[in-house]
C-alpha positions as CSV (number, residue, x, y, z in Angstrom):
1,M,-8.3,-11.0,18.6
2,R,-5.0,-11.8,19.9
3,A,-3.8,-13.2,16.6
4,L,-4.9,-10.0,14.9
5,I,-2.9,-7.9,17.3
6,S,0.2,-10.1,16.8
7,T,-0.3,-9.9,13.0
8,M,-0.5,-6.1,13.2
9,A,2.6,-5.9,15.4
10,A,4.5,-8.1,12.9
11,V,3.5,-6.0,9.8
12,R,4.6,-2.8,11.6
13,S,8.0,-4.5,12.5
14,R,8.4,-5.6,8.9
15,K,7.7,-2.2,7.6
16,R,10.2,-0.7,10.1
17,I,12.9,-3.1,9.0
18,V,12.3,-2.5,5.4
19,R,12.3,1.3,5.9
20,D,15.6,1.1,7.7
21,F,17.2,-0.8,4.9
22,V,15.7,1.2,2.0
23,H,16.7,4.5,3.8
24,A,20.2,3.2,4.2
25,G,20.3,2.2,0.5
26,A,21.1,-1.4,1.6
27,V,19.5,-3.2,-1.3
28,T,22.5,-4.8,-3.0
29,P,25.4,-6.8,-1.5
30,R,27.7,-3.9,-2.3
31,H,25.7,-1.6,0.0
32,A,25.2,-4.0,2.9
33,I,25.0,-2.4,6.4
34,A,25.6,-3.6,9.9
35,Y,22.1,-3.9,11.5
36,E,20.9,-4.9,14.9
37,P,17.2,-5.2,15.2
38,R,15.5,-3.6,18.3
39,G,13.3,-5.4,20.8
40,D,10.1,-6.8,19.1
41,M,11.8,-6.7,15.7
42,R,14.3,-9.4,16.4
43,R,12.0,-12.4,15.7
44,L,10.8,-11.0,12.4
45,F,14.4,-10.0,11.4
46,R,15.3,-13.7,12.0
47,Q,12.3,-14.9,9.9
48,L,13.3,-12.5,7.1
49,R,16.9,-13.8,7.2
50,Q,15.6,-17.4,7.1
51,F,13.4,-16.7,4.2
52,G,16.2,-15.0,2.2
53,A,14.7,-11.5,2.3
54,I,17.5,-10.2,4.4
55,V,20.9,-11.5,3.1
56,E,24.2,-11.6,4.9
57,P,26.9,-11.3,2.2
58,A,29.7,-10.7,4.9
59,P,29.7,-11.3,8.5
60,G,27.5,-8.7,10.4
61,R,26.6,-7.0,7.1
62,F,23.1,-7.3,5.7
63,Y,21.0,-6.1,2.7
64,L,17.3,-6.3,1.6
65,D,16.6,-8.7,-1.4
66,S,13.5,-7.1,-2.8
67,N,12.4,-10.1,-4.9
68,R,12.5,-12.4,-1.8
69,L,10.8,-9.7,0.3
70,T,7.9,-9.8,-2.2
71,A,7.7,-13.6,-1.9
72,F,7.8,-13.3,1.9
73,R,4.9,-10.8,1.8
74,H,2.9,-13.1,-0.5
75,V,3.4,-16.1,1.8
76,A,2.5,-14.0,5.0
77,R,-0.6,-12.5,3.3
78,R,-1.8,-16.1,2.4
79,R,-1.3,-17.1,6.1
80,R,-3.2,-14.1,7.3
81,F,-6.2,-14.7,5.0
82,G,-6.1,-18.5,5.9
83,W,-6.6,-17.6,9.6
84,L,-9.3,-15.0,8.8
85,A,-11.2,-17.6,6.6
86,T,-10.9,-20.2,9.5
87,I,-12.2,-17.6,12.0
88,G,-15.0,-16.7,9.7
89,A,-16.1,-20.2,9.1
90,A,-16.1,-21.0,12.8
91,A,-18.2,-17.8,13.5
92,A,-20.6,-18.8,10.7
93,T,-21.0,-22.3,12.1
94,A,-21.6,-21.0,15.6
95,T,-24.2,-18.7,14.4
96,A,-26.0,-21.5,12.4
97,T,-25.9,-23.7,15.4
98,M,-27.4,-21.1,17.7
99,V,-30.1,-20.3,15.1
100,A,-30.9,-24.0,14.7
101,L,-31.1,-24.6,18.5
102,A,-33.3,-21.6,19.0
103,E,-36.0,-22.8,16.6
């Protein structure tokens, strides 16, 4: 449950960051903006920068690279579904064990 809440918070933070950049028109190096993420968005902002979805063409100026953002979303989605599959398999195993022991 905790992982699900954390994932939902990360998705909300990513959407806020993307919205901020799109609304500012910061989607090319020429339109890079100064940006300071707030609170819980700092960690995700750092991850987006490390992945290359947020690019710093000049010190303190950033823009959103939409191609790298799409790749980031794909990787994040695969990780989320991997966790869900693991949790589902564990639940199925536990249920099967309980049924087998009850017989």
